[in-house]
All heavy atoms as TSV, in Angstrom:
chain	resi	resn	atom	element	x	y	z
A	1	MET	N	N	40.960	1.090	55.471
A	1	MET	CA	C	40.286	-0.089	55.975
A	1	MET	C	C	41.330	-1.179	56.221
A	1	MET	O	O	42.158	-1.447	55.378
A	1	MET	CB	C	39.231	-0.587	54.994
A	1	MET	CG	C	38.613	-1.897	55.446
A	1	MET	SD	S	37.462	-2.657	54.293
A	1	MET	CE	C	36.111	-1.528	54.390
A	2	VAL	N	N	41.214	-1.810	57.386
A	2	VAL	CA	C	42.080	-2.938	57.729
A	2	VAL	C	C	41.381	-4.209	57.265
A	2	VAL	O	O	40.196	-4.398	57.526
A	2	VAL	CB	C	42.316	-2.995	59.257
A	2	VAL	CG1	C	43.090	-4.237	59.627
A	2	VAL	CG2	C	43.029	-1.755	59.732
A	3	LYS	N	N	42.120	-5.079	56.556
A	3	LYS	CA	C	41.559	-6.340	56.075
A	3	LYS	C	C	42.330	-7.504	56.693
A	3	LYS	O	O	43.563	-7.492	56.715
A	3	LYS	CB	C	41.619	-6.427	54.558
A	3	LYS	CG	C	40.729	-5.420	53.878
A	3	LYS	CD	C	40.708	-5.623	52.383
A	3	LYS	CE	C	39.774	-4.617	51.733
A	3	LYS	NZ	N	39.607	-4.888	50.309
A	4	ILE	N	N	41.591	-8.490	57.171
A	4	ILE	CA	C	42.189	-9.670	57.778
A	4	ILE	C	C	41.612	-10.900	57.095
A	4	ILE	O	O	40.397	-11.029	56.962
A	4	ILE	CB	C	41.867	-9.741	59.291
A	4	ILE	CG1	C	42.430	-8.525	60.001
A	4	ILE	CG2	C	42.394	-11.026	59.898
A	4	ILE	CD1	C	41.950	-8.386	61.417
A	5	ASP	N	N	42.487	-11.805	56.686
A	5	ASP	CA	C	42.060	-13.067	56.106
A	5	ASP	C	C	42.387	-14.160	57.123
A	5	ASP	O	O	43.544	-14.522	57.308
A	5	ASP	CB	C	42.770	-13.326	54.793
A	5	ASP	CG	C	42.278	-14.576	54.085
A	5	ASP	OD1	O	41.467	-15.321	54.671
A	5	ASP	OD2	O	42.693	-14.800	52.936
A	6	ALA	N	N	41.354	-14.662	57.800
A	6	ALA	CA	C	41.548	-15.686	58.820
A	6	ALA	C	C	40.957	-17.025	58.378
A	6	ALA	O	O	40.629	-17.871	59.208
A	6	ALA	CB	C	40.928	-15.230	60.136
A	7	ARG	N	N	40.856	-17.227	57.079
A	7	ARG	CA	C	40.351	-18.506	56.578
A	7	ARG	C	C	41.354	-19.603	56.876
A	7	ARG	O	O	42.562	-19.401	56.774
A	7	ARG	CB	C	40.093	-18.435	55.080
A	7	ARG	CG	C	38.905	-17.544	54.741
A	7	ARG	CD	C	38.724	-17.412	53.269
A	7	ARG	NE	N	39.787	-16.530	52.753
A	7	ARG	CZ	C	39.859	-16.103	51.521
A	7	ARG	NH1	N	38.959	-16.466	50.640
A	7	ARG	NH2	N	40.827	-15.305	51.147
A	8	GLY	N	N	40.833	-20.757	57.283
A	8	GLY	CA	C	41.686	-21.896	57.573
A	8	GLY	C	C	42.312	-21.850	58.955
A	8	GLY	O	O	43.124	-22.696	59.302
A	9	ILE	N	N	41.950	-20.865	59.740
A	9	ILE	CA	C	42.525	-20.704	61.080
A	9	ILE	C	C	41.410	-20.935	62.097
A	9	ILE	O	O	40.340	-20.351	62.001
A	9	ILE	CB	C	43.122	-19.292	61.247
A	9	ILE	CG1	C	44.205	-19.066	60.188
A	9	ILE	CG2	C	43.679	-19.113	62.640
A	9	ILE	CD1	C	44.712	-17.649	60.134
A	10	SER	N	N	41.686	-21.789	63.077
A	10	SER	CA	C	40.653	-22.094	64.063
A	10	SER	C	C	40.733	-21.156	65.262
A	10	SER	O	O	41.758	-20.528	65.514
A	10	SER	CB	C	40.771	-23.554	64.513
A	10	SER	OG	O	42.049	-23.812	65.024
A	11	CYS	N	N	39.617	-21.059	65.961
A	11	CYS	CA	C	39.541	-20.193	67.142
A	11	CYS	C	C	40.468	-20.717	68.234
A	11	CYS	O	O	40.678	-21.913	68.326
A	11	CYS	CB	C	38.101	-20.142	67.656
A	11	CYS	SG	S	37.117	-18.939	66.752
A	12	PRO	N	N	41.023	-19.812	68.992
A	12	PRO	CA	C	40.680	-18.400	69.131
A	12	PRO	C	C	41.518	-17.474	68.250
A	12	PRO	O	O	41.431	-16.257	68.388
A	12	PRO	CB	C	40.972	-18.123	70.602
A	12	PRO	CG	C	42.171	-18.961	70.884
A	12	PRO	CD	C	41.936	-20.222	70.074
A	13	GLN	N	N	42.316	-18.011	67.354
A	13	GLN	CA	C	43.237	-17.187	66.562
A	13	GLN	C	C	42.558	-16.068	65.772
A	13	GLN	O	O	43.067	-14.954	65.765
A	13	GLN	CB	C	44.081	-18.075	65.646
A	13	GLN	CG	C	45.329	-17.422	65.137
A	13	GLN	CD	C	46.285	-16.994	66.250
A	13	GLN	OE1	O	46.393	-17.623	67.287
A	13	GLN	NE2	N	46.965	-15.894	66.036
A	14	PRO	N	N	41.410	-16.290	65.095
A	14	PRO	CA	C	40.777	-15.176	64.387
A	14	PRO	C	C	40.407	-14.015	65.318
A	14	PRO	O	O	40.525	-12.847	64.937
A	14	PRO	CB	C	39.536	-15.801	63.753
A	14	PRO	CG	C	39.916	-17.236	63.561
A	14	PRO	CD	C	40.752	-17.571	64.772
A	15	VAL	N	N	39.980	-14.324	66.539
A	15	VAL	CA	C	39.648	-13.263	67.497
A	15	VAL	C	C	40.918	-12.516	67.903
A	15	VAL	O	O	40.923	-11.287	67.996
A	15	VAL	CB	C	38.931	-13.838	68.738
A	15	VAL	CG1	C	38.700	-12.753	69.780
A	15	VAL	CG2	C	37.612	-14.471	68.338
A	16	LEU	N	N	42.005	-13.242	68.121
A	16	LEU	CA	C	43.272	-12.596	68.484
A	16	LEU	C	C	43.793	-11.725	67.346
A	16	LEU	O	O	44.321	-10.634	67.586
A	16	LEU	CB	C	44.311	-13.644	68.882
A	16	LEU	CG	C	43.970	-14.456	70.129
A	16	LEU	CD1	C	44.993	-15.569	70.335
A	16	LEU	CD2	C	43.874	-13.572	71.347
A	17	MET	N	N	43.619	-12.171	66.106
A	17	MET	CA	C	44.022	-11.363	64.951
A	17	MET	C	C	43.193	-10.083	64.888
A	17	MET	O	O	43.710	-9.005	64.601
A	17	MET	CB	C	43.857	-12.172	63.657
A	17	MET	CG	C	44.813	-13.347	63.548
A	17	MET	SD	S	44.396	-14.473	62.190
A	17	MET	CE	C	44.909	-13.480	60.787
A	18	THR	N	N	41.900	-10.212	65.186
A	18	THR	CA	C	41.014	-9.053	65.206
A	18	THR	C	C	41.432	-8.099	66.315
A	18	THR	O	O	41.514	-6.884	66.109
A	18	THR	CB	C	39.554	-9.505	65.408
A	18	THR	OG1	O	39.200	-10.404	64.345
A	18	THR	CG2	C	38.613	-8.321	65.421
A	19	LYS	N	N	41.703	-8.649	67.478
A	19	LYS	CA	C	42.123	-7.825	68.616
A	19	LYS	C	C	43.364	-7.011	68.266
A	19	LYS	O	O	43.437	-5.812	68.540
A	19	LYS	CB	C	42.395	-8.713	69.827
A	19	LYS	CG	C	42.794	-7.959	71.060
A	19	LYS	CD	C	43.016	-8.902	72.229
A	19	LYS	CE	C	43.424	-8.130	73.467
A	19	LYS	NZ	N	43.649	-9.005	74.614
A	20	ASN	N	N	44.347	-7.640	67.651
A	20	ASN	CA	C	45.570	-6.939	67.247
A	20	ASN	C	C	45.286	-5.843	66.223
A	20	ASN	O	O	45.882	-4.777	66.259
A	20	ASN	CB	C	46.602	-7.923	66.699
A	20	ASN	CG	C	47.215	-8.770	67.777
A	20	ASN	OD1	O	47.254	-8.386	68.946
A	20	ASN	ND2	N	47.686	-9.945	67.411
A	21	ALA	N	N	44.356	-6.106	65.299
A	21	ALA	CA	C	44.017	-5.109	64.277
A	21	ALA	C	C	43.293	-3.915	64.878
A	21	ALA	O	O	43.431	-2.795	64.390
A	21	ALA	CB	C	43.159	-5.744	63.190
A	22	LEU	N	N	42.534	-4.130	65.946
A	22	LEU	CA	C	41.751	-3.048	66.527
A	22	LEU	C	C	42.558	-2.180	67.490
A	22	LEU	O	O	42.072	-1.142	67.936
A	22	LEU	CB	C	40.520	-3.607	67.253
A	22	LEU	CG	C	39.510	-4.358	66.385
A	22	LEU	CD1	C	38.304	-4.753	67.224
A	22	LEU	CD2	C	39.099	-3.566	65.166
A	23	ILE	N	N	43.786	-2.563	67.783
A	23	ILE	CA	C	44.637	-1.780	68.688
A	23	ILE	C	C	44.777	-0.341	68.190
A	23	ILE	O	O	44.757	0.602	68.970
A	23	ILE	CB	C	46.016	-2.442	68.872
A	23	ILE	CG1	C	45.874	-3.686	69.740
A	23	ILE	CG2	C	47.021	-1.477	69.486
A	23	ILE	CD1	C	47.137	-4.525	69.844
A	24	ASN	N	N	44.914	-0.172	66.882
A	24	ASN	CA	C	45.090	1.165	66.305
A	24	ASN	C	C	43.769	1.884	66.069
A	24	ASN	O	O	43.754	2.955	65.466
A	24	ASN	CB	C	45.882	1.068	64.999
A	24	ASN	CG	C	47.300	0.614	65.247
A	24	ASN	OD1	O	47.902	0.950	66.257
A	24	ASN	ND2	N	47.829	-0.178	64.330
A	25	ASN	N	N	42.649	1.287	66.527
A	25	ASN	CA	C	41.332	1.907	66.456
A	25	ASN	C	C	40.939	2.333	65.031
A	25	ASN	O	O	40.554	3.481	64.806
A	25	ASN	CB	C	41.270	3.100	67.420
A	25	ASN	CG	C	39.865	3.425	67.837
A	25	ASN	OD1	O	39.005	2.555	67.841
A	25	ASN	ND2	N	39.632	4.674	68.176
A	26	PRO	N	N	41.002	1.405	64.050
A	26	PRO	CA	C	40.619	1.782	62.685
A	26	PRO	C	C	39.125	2.073	62.597
A	26	PRO	O	O	38.327	1.554	63.387
A	26	PRO	CB	C	40.976	0.535	61.865
A	26	PRO	CG	C	40.873	-0.588	62.841
A	26	PRO	CD	C	41.321	-0.014	64.163
A	27	ILE	N	N	38.757	2.886	61.632
A	27	ILE	CA	C	37.344	3.230	61.447
A	27	ILE	C	C	36.586	2.058	60.830
A	27	ILE	O	O	35.448	1.795	61.187
A	27	ILE	CB	C	37.211	4.492	60.573
A	27	ILE	CG1	C	37.782	5.691	61.342
A	27	ILE	CG2	C	35.765	4.734	60.180
A	27	ILE	CD1	C	37.866	6.949	60.535
A	28	GLU	N	N	37.248	1.327	59.912
A	28	GLU	CA	C	36.612	0.189	59.256
A	28	GLU	C	C	37.527	-1.026	59.268
A	28	GLU	O	O	38.745	-0.902	59.129
A	28	GLU	CB	C	36.250	0.528	57.814
A	28	GLU	CG	C	35.214	1.614	57.688
A	28	GLU	CD	C	34.843	1.888	56.245
A	28	GLU	OE1	O	35.445	1.301	55.329
A	28	GLU	OE2	O	33.939	2.704	56.031
A	29	VAL	N	N	36.904	-2.187	59.434
A	29	VAL	CA	C	37.637	-3.454	59.453
A	29	VAL	C	C	36.850	-4.463	58.625
A	29	VAL	O	O	35.623	-4.495	58.680
A	29	VAL	CB	C	37.765	-4.000	60.900
A	29	VAL	CG1	C	38.525	-5.306	60.921
A	29	VAL	CG2	C	38.416	-2.995	61.811
A	30	GLU	N	N	37.577	-5.274	57.857
A	30	GLU	CA	C	36.957	-6.369	57.110
A	30	GLU	C	C	37.690	-7.655	57.471
A	30	GLU	O	O	38.910	-7.735	57.317
A	30	GLU	CB	C	37.062	-6.119	55.605
A	30	GLU	CG	C	36.484	-7.234	54.765
A	30	GLU	CD	C	36.688	-6.979	53.285
A	30	GLU	OE1	O	36.179	-5.955	52.787
A	30	GLU	OE2	O	37.386	-7.789	52.645
A	31	ILE	N	N	36.947	-8.643	57.951
A	31	ILE	CA	C	37.548	-9.897	58.375
A	31	ILE	C	C	36.856	-11.039	57.650
A	31	ILE	O	O	35.627	-11.129	57.643
A	31	ILE	CB	C	37.418	-10.084	59.900
A	31	ILE	CG1	C	38.116	-8.921	60.598
A	31	ILE	CG2	C	38.014	-11.412	60.339
A	31	ILE	CD1	C	37.616	-8.636	61.950
A	32	THR	N	N	37.650	-11.910	57.044
A	32	THR	CA	C	37.119	-13.067	56.336
A	32	THR	C	C	37.453	-14.321	57.126
A	32	THR	O	O	38.612	-14.555	57.467
A	32	THR	CB	C	37.716	-13.164	54.916
A	32	THR	OG1	O	37.495	-11.924	54.237
A	32	THR	CG2	C	37.069	-14.293	54.134
A	33	VAL	N	N	36.429	-15.108	57.428
A	33	VAL	CA	C	36.601	-16.386	58.118
A	33	VAL	C	C	35.835	-17.447	57.339
A	33	VAL	O	O	35.013	-17.134	56.486
A	33	VAL	CB	C	36.105	-16.318	59.588
A	33	VAL	CG1	C	36.940	-15.355	60.406
A	33	VAL	CG2	C	34.645	-15.936	59.664
A	34	ASP	N	N	36.104	-18.711	57.667
A	34	ASP	CA	C	35.464	-19.777	56.907
A	34	ASP	C	C	34.668	-20.765	57.760
A	34	ASP	O	O	34.362	-21.859	57.315
A	34	ASP	CB	C	36.491	-20.519	56.063
A	34	ASP	CG	C	37.581	-21.162	56.888
A	34	ASP	OD1	O	37.561	-21.031	58.126
A	34	ASP	OD2	O	38.463	-21.801	56.286
A	35	ASN	N	N	34.335	-20.365	58.988
A	35	ASN	CA	C	33.467	-21.222	59.789
A	35	ASN	C	C	32.590	-20.375	60.706
A	35	ASN	O	O	32.934	-19.254	61.067
A	35	ASN	CB	C	34.272	-22.274	60.566
A	35	ASN	CG	C	35.163	-21.676	61.618
A	35	ASN	OD1	O	34.689	-21.271	62.674
A	35	ASN	ND2	N	36.469	-21.604	61.337
A	36	ALA	N	N	31.442	-20.936	61.054
A	36	ALA	CA	C	30.437	-20.191	61.824
A	36	ALA	C	C	30.919	-19.844	63.228
A	36	ALA	O	O	30.585	-18.781	63.753
A	36	ALA	CB	C	29.139	-20.983	61.886
A	37	THR	N	N	31.706	-20.713	63.840
A	37	THR	CA	C	32.208	-20.434	65.191
A	37	THR	C	C	33.088	-19.199	65.187
A	37	THR	O	O	32.930	-18.302	66.018
A	37	THR	CB	C	32.978	-21.644	65.751
A	37	THR	OG1	O	32.097	-22.776	65.777
A	37	THR	CG2	C	33.497	-21.368	67.149
A	38	ALA	N	N	34.020	-19.132	64.254
A	38	ALA	CA	C	34.898	-17.961	64.151
A	38	ALA	C	C	34.074	-16.717	63.838
A	38	ALA	O	O	34.307	-15.651	64.403
A	38	ALA	CB	C	35.962	-18.181	63.088
A	39	LYS	N	N	33.086	-16.840	62.951
A	39	LYS	CA	C	32.217	-15.702	62.618
A	39	LYS	C	C	31.546	-15.159	63.868
A	39	LYS	O	O	31.591	-13.962	64.139
A	39	LYS	CB	C	31.152	-16.121	61.605
A	39	LYS	CG	C	30.135	-15.024	61.321
A	39	LYS	CD	C	28.908	-15.609	60.643
A	39	LYS	CE	C	27.850	-14.570	60.393
A	39	LYS	NZ	N	27.079	-14.203	61.557
A	40	ASN	N	N	30.933	-16.042	64.647
A	40	ASN	CA	C	30.216	-15.604	65.845
A	40	ASN	C	C	31.151	-14.989	66.879
A	40	ASN	O	O	30.833	-13.960	67.477
A	40	ASN	CB	C	29.460	-16.781	66.461
A	40	ASN	CG	C	28.342	-17.264	65.573
A	40	ASN	OD1	O	27.798	-16.513	64.767
A	40	ASN	ND2	N	27.992	-18.530	65.704
A	41	ASN	N	N	32.318	-15.585	67.085
A	41	ASN	CA	C	33.263	-15.077	68.085
A	41	ASN	C	C	33.854	-13.727	67.683
A	41	ASN	O	O	33.958	-12.819	68.503
A	41	ASN	CB	C	34.371	-16.093	68.335
A	41	ASN	CG	C	33.878	-17.337	69.046
A	41	ASN	OD1	O	32.830	-17.327	69.685
A	41	ASN	ND2	N	34.620	-18.414	68.936
A	42	VAL	N	N	34.236	-13.587	66.417
A	42	VAL	CA	C	34.797	-12.322	65.936
A	42	VAL	C	C	33.731	-11.230	65.964
A	42	VAL	O	O	33.986	-10.106	66.395
A	42	VAL	CB	C	35.403	-12.483	64.519
A	42	VAL	CG1	C	35.730	-11.135	63.907
A	42	VAL	CG2	C	36.647	-13.369	64.576
A	43	GLU	N	N	32.532	-11.584	65.532
A	43	GLU	CA	C	31.426	-10.626	65.528
A	43	GLU	C	C	31.152	-10.129	66.956
A	43	GLU	O	O	31.009	-8.925	67.184
A	43	GLU	CB	C	30.187	-11.317	64.966
A	43	GLU	CG	C	29.056	-10.420	64.620
A	43	GLU	CD	C	27.974	-11.188	63.859
A	43	GLU	OE1	O	27.574	-12.288	64.310
A	43	GLU	OE2	O	27.541	-10.679	62.822
A	44	ARG	N	N	31.113	-11.021	67.913
A	44	ARG	CA	C	30.883	-10.649	69.311
A	44	ARG	C	C	31.996	-9.749	69.829
A	44	ARG	O	O	31.743	-8.730	70.470
A	44	ARG	CB	C	30.785	-11.909	70.176
A	44	ARG	CG	C	30.410	-11.633	71.615
A	44	ARG	CD	C	30.267	-12.886	72.480
A	44	ARG	NE	N	29.664	-14.017	71.795
A	44	ARG	CZ	C	30.312	-15.141	71.475
A	44	ARG	NH1	N	31.577	-15.311	71.795
A	44	ARG	NH2	N	29.694	-16.124	70.859
A	45	TYR	N	N	33.244	-10.097	69.516
A	45	TYR	CA	C	34.376	-9.290	69.980
A	45	TYR	C	C	34.326	-7.878	69.389
A	45	TYR	O	O	34.554	-6.897	70.100
A	45	TYR	CB	C	35.705	-9.960	69.635
A	45	TYR	CG	C	36.855	-9.145	70.144
A	45	TYR	CD1	C	37.234	-9.212	71.479
A	45	TYR	CD2	C	37.525	-8.253	69.326
A	45	TYR	CE1	C	38.257	-8.420	71.977
A	45	TYR	CE2	C	38.548	-7.463	69.804
A	45	TYR	CZ	C	38.914	-7.558	71.132
A	45	TYR	OH	O	39.916	-6.769	71.631
A	46	MET	N	N	34.014	-7.778	68.106
A	46	MET	CA	C	33.963	-6.455	67.485
A	46	MET	C	C	32.858	-5.599	68.097
A	46	MET	O	O	33.059	-4.412	68.339
A	46	MET	CB	C	33.791	-6.563	65.967
A	46	MET	CG	C	35.050	-7.036	65.275
A	46	MET	SD	S	35.109	-6.721	63.491
A	46	MET	CE	C	33.612	-7.389	62.901
A	47	ARG	N	N	31.710	-6.192	68.364
A	47	ARG	CA	C	30.616	-5.432	68.997
A	47	ARG	C	C	31.020	-4.959	70.392
A	47	ARG	O	O	30.744	-3.827	70.770
A	47	ARG	CB	C	29.354	-6.280	69.055
A	47	ARG	CG	C	28.686	-6.383	67.707
A	47	ARG	CD	C	27.229	-6.796	67.806
A	47	ARG	NE	N	26.621	-6.671	66.494
A	47	ARG	CZ	C	26.252	-7.701	65.748
A	47	ARG	NH1	N	26.378	-8.931	66.186
A	47	ARG	NH2	N	25.718	-7.495	64.569
A	48	GLN	N	N	31.688	-5.834	71.150
A	48	GLN	CA	C	32.143	-5.457	72.483
A	48	GLN	C	C	33.190	-4.346	72.419
A	48	GLN	O	O	33.365	-3.601	73.380
A	48	GLN	CB	C	32.722	-6.668	73.219
A	48	GLN	CG	C	31.686	-7.683	73.615
A	48	GLN	CD	C	32.295	-8.944	74.181
A	48	GLN	OE1	O	33.499	-9.183	74.084
A	48	GLN	NE2	N	31.464	-9.787	74.774
A	49	SER	N	N	33.868	-4.243	71.278
A	49	SER	CA	C	34.898	-3.222	71.093
A	49	SER	C	C	34.331	-1.927	70.506
A	49	SER	O	O	35.087	-1.022	70.157
A	49	SER	CB	C	36.007	-3.759	70.181
A	49	SER	OG	O	36.627	-4.878	70.783
A	50	GLY	N	N	33.011	-1.849	70.370
A	50	GLY	CA	C	32.385	-0.610	69.933
A	50	GLY	C	C	32.138	-0.480	68.439
A	50	GLY	O	O	31.872	0.609	67.941
A	51	TYR	N	N	32.220	-1.575	67.698
A	51	TYR	CA	C	31.992	-1.548	66.257
A	51	TYR	C	C	30.588	-2.041	65.932
A	51	TYR	O	O	30.086	-2.960	66.578
A	51	TYR	CB	C	33.012	-2.437	65.532
A	51	TYR	CG	C	34.389	-1.843	65.478
A	51	TYR	CD1	C	35.245	-1.912	66.567
A	51	TYR	CD2	C	34.835	-1.176	64.342
A	51	TYR	CE1	C	36.510	-1.343	66.533
A	51	TYR	CE2	C	36.093	-0.611	64.289
A	51	TYR	CZ	C	36.919	-0.696	65.388
A	51	TYR	OH	O	38.164	-0.126	65.339
A	52	SER	N	N	29.977	-1.413	64.929
A	52	SER	CA	C	28.750	-1.987	64.376
A	52	SER	C	C	29.217	-3.023	63.351
A	52	SER	O	O	30.190	-2.803	62.635
A	52	SER	CB	C	27.875	-0.917	63.736
A	52	SER	OG	O	28.546	-0.282	62.677
A	53	VAL	N	N	28.525	-4.140	63.302
A	53	VAL	CA	C	28.996	-5.259	62.482
A	53	VAL	C	C	27.904	-5.722	61.538
A	53	VAL	O	O	26.748	-5.874	61.927
A	53	VAL	CB	C	29.421	-6.451	63.382
A	53	VAL	CG1	C	29.949	-7.595	62.534
A	53	VAL	CG2	C	30.464	-6.021	64.396
A	54	SER	N	N	28.294	-5.936	60.298
A	54	SER	CA	C	27.422	-6.577	59.325
A	54	SER	C	C	28.232	-7.692	58.677
A	54	SER	O	O	29.462	-7.704	58.747
A	54	SER	CB	C	26.923	-5.581	58.278
A	54	SER	OG	O	28.002	-5.046	57.548
A	55	SER	N	N	27.536	-8.642	58.083
A	55	SER	CA	C	28.258	-9.757	57.475
A	55	SER	C	C	27.548	-10.221	56.223
A	55	SER	O	O	26.364	-9.956	56.021
A	55	SER	CB	C	28.388	-10.913	58.465
A	55	SER	OG	O	27.131	-11.443	58.781
A	56	LYS	N	N	28.306	-10.911	55.398
A	56	LYS	CA	C	27.703	-11.576	54.260
A	56	LYS	C	C	28.411	-12.897	54.046
A	56	LYS	O	O	29.585	-13.059	54.388
A	56	LYS	CB	C	27.678	-10.704	53.022
A	56	LYS	CG	C	28.977	-10.451	52.331
A	56	LYS	CD	C	28.700	-9.729	51.014
A	56	LYS	CE	C	29.721	-8.664	50.771
A	56	LYS	NZ	N	29.556	-8.008	49.491
A	57	ASN	N	N	27.661	-13.823	53.485
A	57	ASN	CA	C	28.158	-15.162	53.240
A	57	ASN	C	C	28.415	-15.304	51.746
A	57	ASN	O	O	27.508	-15.098	50.948
A	57	ASN	CB	C	27.103	-16.163	53.720
A	57	ASN	CG	C	27.588	-17.583	53.685
A	57	ASN	OD1	O	28.652	-17.863	53.176
A	57	ASN	ND2	N	26.793	-18.477	54.217
A	58	ILE	N	N	29.657	-15.616	51.382
A	58	ILE	CA	C	30.008	-15.837	49.985
A	58	ILE	C	C	30.604	-17.231	49.891
A	58	ILE	O	O	31.692	-17.481	50.419
A	58	ILE	CB	C	31.002	-14.782	49.473
A	58	ILE	CG1	C	30.377	-13.398	49.565
A	58	ILE	CG2	C	31.433	-15.105	48.046
A	58	ILE	CD1	C	31.281	-12.274	49.133
A	59	GLU	N	N	29.843	-18.125	49.271
A	59	GLU	CA	C	30.203	-19.539	49.184
A	59	GLU	C	C	30.449	-20.082	50.586
A	59	GLU	O	O	29.550	-20.062	51.408
A	59	GLU	CB	C	31.376	-19.742	48.229
A	59	GLU	CG	C	31.043	-19.367	46.802
A	59	GLU	CD	C	32.189	-19.549	45.839
A	59	GLU	OE1	O	33.169	-20.232	46.181
A	59	GLU	OE2	O	32.088	-19.007	44.731
A	60	ASP	N	N	31.652	-20.546	50.904
A	60	ASP	CA	C	31.931	-21.119	52.223
A	60	ASP	C	C	32.527	-20.108	53.191
A	60	ASP	O	O	32.886	-20.463	54.313
A	60	ASP	CB	C	32.908	-22.295	52.088
A	60	ASP	CG	C	32.287	-23.467	51.334
A	60	ASP	OD1	O	31.049	-23.602	51.383
A	60	ASP	OD2	O	33.035	-24.236	50.702
A	61	ASP	N	N	32.647	-18.864	52.781
A	61	ASP	CA	C	33.290	-17.842	53.611
A	61	ASP	C	C	32.274	-16.863	54.186
A	61	ASP	O	O	31.216	-16.626	53.607
A	61	ASP	CB	C	34.318	-17.051	52.792
A	61	ASP	CG	C	35.449	-17.916	52.289
A	61	ASP	OD1	O	35.760	-18.938	52.924
A	61	ASP	OD2	O	36.031	-17.555	51.247
A	62	PHE	N	N	32.627	-16.286	55.324
A	62	PHE	CA	C	31.864	-15.212	55.939
A	62	PHE	C	C	32.746	-13.971	55.932
A	62	PHE	O	O	33.888	-14.026	56.375
A	62	PHE	CB	C	31.506	-15.541	57.390
A	62	PHE	CG	C	30.659	-16.769	57.542
A	62	PHE	CD1	C	31.235	-17.986	57.857
A	62	PHE	CD2	C	29.281	-16.706	57.391
A	62	PHE	CE1	C	30.473	-19.114	58.013
A	62	PHE	CE2	C	28.496	-17.832	57.544
A	62	PHE	CZ	C	29.091	-19.051	57.858
A	63	ILE	N	N	32.219	-12.872	55.430
A	63	ILE	CA	C	32.950	-11.616	55.441
A	63	ILE	C	C	32.257	-10.695	56.437
A	63	ILE	O	O	31.069	-10.397	56.307
A	63	ILE	CB	C	33.018	-10.973	54.050
A	63	ILE	CG1	C	33.685	-11.943	53.073
A	63	ILE	CG2	C	33.788	-9.657	54.106
A	63	ILE	CD1	C	33.680	-11.484	51.645
A	64	LEU	N	N	32.998	-10.286	57.455
A	64	LEU	CA	C	32.475	-9.418	58.491
A	64	LEU	C	C	32.990	-8.013	58.257
A	64	LEU	O	O	34.191	-7.817	58.042
A	64	LEU	CB	C	32.925	-9.903	59.868
A	64	LEU	CG	C	32.520	-11.331	60.219
A	64	LEU	CD1	C	33.280	-11.800	61.440
A	64	LEU	CD2	C	31.047	-11.407	60.454
A	65	TYR	N	N	32.101	-7.032	58.328
A	65	TYR	CA	C	32.459	-5.642	58.163
A	65	TYR	C	C	32.187	-4.921	59.484
A	65	TYR	O	O	31.065	-4.941	59.977
A	65	TYR	CB	C	31.622	-4.984	57.062
A	65	TYR	CG	C	31.761	-5.637	55.716
A	65	TYR	CD1	C	30.843	-6.568	55.268
A	65	TYR	CD2	C	32.842	-5.332	54.892
A	65	TYR	CE1	C	30.974	-7.186	54.035
A	65	TYR	CE2	C	32.992	-5.939	53.668
A	65	TYR	CZ	C	32.053	-6.861	53.236
A	65	TYR	OH	O	32.210	-7.459	52.025
A	66	GLY	N	N	33.206	-4.328	60.035
A	66	GLY	CA	C	33.061	-3.566	61.266
A	66	GLY	C	C	33.300	-2.089	60.990
A	66	GLY	O	O	34.190	-1.730	60.232
A	67	LYS	N	N	32.462	-1.262	61.599
A	67	LYS	CA	C	32.601	0.184	61.396
A	67	LYS	C	C	32.366	0.897	62.721
A	67	LYS	O	O	31.449	0.570	63.462
A	67	LYS	CB	C	31.602	0.669	60.352
A	67	LYS	CG	C	31.808	2.087	59.921
A	67	LYS	CD	C	30.965	2.415	58.710
A	67	LYS	CE	C	31.312	3.806	58.235
A	67	LYS	NZ	N	30.662	4.148	56.996
A	68	LYS	N	N	33.223	1.906	63.007
A	68	LYS	CA	C	33.087	2.721	64.225
A	68	LYS	C	C	32.035	3.765	64.003
A	68	LYS	O	O	31.864	4.308	62.975
A	68	LYS	CB	C	34.405	3.421	64.575
A	68	LYS	CG	C	35.306	2.592	65.411
A	68	LYS	CD	C	34.961	2.739	66.848
A	68	LYS	CE	C	35.916	1.913	67.668
A	68	LYS	NZ	N	35.904	2.091	69.019
């Protein structure tokens, strides 16, 4: 599983980090962000890239799980 910590980073950087991680076509990806805009943008990008996405909110963070 590829894990990305994009907390404290504003868009579009979390999406670009996700894009770079998906180059190797991992089966599972976990991305942590700390704002709703980044959550929505990363989630949309992962779905467009063929991943099913689920998320959970832990305190001020959003953890996105992508799976092929």
